[in-house]
C-alpha positions in Angstrom: -105.9 68.7 38.5 -102.5 70.4 38.2 -99.8 69.4 40.8 -100.1 72.5 42.9 -103.9 71.9 43.3 -103.2 68.3 44.2 -100.6 69.4 46.8 -102.9 72.0 48.2 -105.8 69.6 48.5 -103.6 67.1 50.3 -102.7 69.7 52.9 -106.3 70.7 53.2 -107.1 67.1 54.3 -103.9 66.4 56.3 -103.8 69.5 58.5 -107.1 68.9 60.2 -106.3 65.2 60.5 -103.1 66.0 62.3 -104.4 68.9 64.4 -107.5 67.1 65.5 -105.7 63.8 66.1 -107.7 62.0 63.5 -111.2 62.9 64.4 -114.0 61.2 62.5 -114.4 63.6 59.6 -110.8 63.5 58.6 -109.6 60.1 59.9 -110.0 57.7 57.0 -108.9 60.2 54.3 -106.1 61.5 56.4 -104.7 58.1 57.2 -104.8 57.0 53.5 -103.1 60.2 52.4 -100.5 60.0 55.1 -99.7 56.4 54.3 -99.4 57.2 50.6 -97.0 60.0 51.3 -94.9 58.0 53.7 -94.6 55.2 51.1 -93.7 57.5 48.2 -91.3 59.8 50.3 -89.3 56.9 51.7 -85.6 57.4 50.9 -86.2 61.1 50.0 -84.6 63.1 52.9 -86.2 66.4 52.1 -89.7 64.9 51.7 -89.3 62.8 54.8 -88.3 65.8 56.8 -91.3 67.8 55.5 -93.6 65.0 56.7 -91.9 64.8 60.2 -92.1 68.6 60.6 -95.7 68.8 59.6 -96.6 66.0 62.0 -94.8 67.8 64.8 -96.5 71.2 64.2 -99.3 70.8 61.6 -100.6 74.4 61.9 -97.2 75.9 61.1 -97.5 77.6 57.7 -93.8 77.0 56.9 -94.2 73.3 57.5 -97.3 73.2 55.3 -95.5 75.1 52.5 -92.5 72.7 52.7 -94.7 69.6 52.4 -96.8 71.2 49.6 -93.6 71.9 47.7 -92.4 68.3 48.0 -95.8 66.9 47.0 -95.9 69.2 44.0 -92.4 68.3 42.9 -93.2 64.6 43.0 -96.6 64.9 41.5 -95.0 66.8 38.5 -92.4 64.1 38.1 -94.7 61.0 38.7 -98.1 60.9 36.9 -99.0 57.7 38.8 -98.4 59.3 42.2 -100.4 62.4 41.1 -103.3 60.1 40.0 -103.1 58.2 43.3 -103.4 61.5 45.3 -106.3 62.7 43.1 -108.1 59.4 43.8 -107.5 59.8 47.6 -108.7 63.4 47.5 -111.9 62.3 45.7 -112.4 59.7 48.4 -111.9 62.4 51.1 -114.7 64.4 49.5 -116.9 61.4 49.4 -116.2 60.6 53.0 -117.0 64.1 54.3 -118.9 66.0 51.6 -118.3 69.7 51.6 -115.2 69.5 53.8 -112.8 69.7 50.8 -113.4 72.2 48.1 -110.7 73.0 45.6 -111.2 75.5 42.8 -108.6 76.6 40.3 -109.1 79.5 38.0 -106.3 81.0 35.8 -103.6 79.6 38.1 -105.2 80.8 41.3 -106.3 78.1 43.8 -108.9 78.5 46.4 -109.3 75.8 49.1 -112.1 75.4 51.7 -115.8 75.6 52.0 -117.1 78.8 50.3 -113.7 79.6 48.8 -113.5 81.3 45.4 -110.5 81.5 43.1 -110.0 84.7 41.2 -107.7 84.9 38.2 -104.5 86.9 37.9 -105.0 90.4 39.2 -108.5 89.7 40.4 -110.0 90.9 43.7 -112.9 89.6 45.7 
């Protein structure tokens, strides 16, 4: 997966986890992703702020975008971190099949059940 797809997938799992207070479907995967981000973001003020802001208001699109940006930047710079997130996303899919769907086609990402990615200039 490319870093933006990884970042988008992380937000797809974390947002319901935070909104729903860790309900069953998102609990284990959300906790694992959150712990990985807290550990990796420690000492990085912008990334730490993005985590705090998302936790405060997880449905806020600006907070989601800020965290997605920080995840993407670190995933681009650190292949091991990117691989860890990919592994955690695969575990999230195994935990709750069908709850996480990520498709990338020609740079377009679609996230969610039934989502379809359309390439540049495409229309569904």
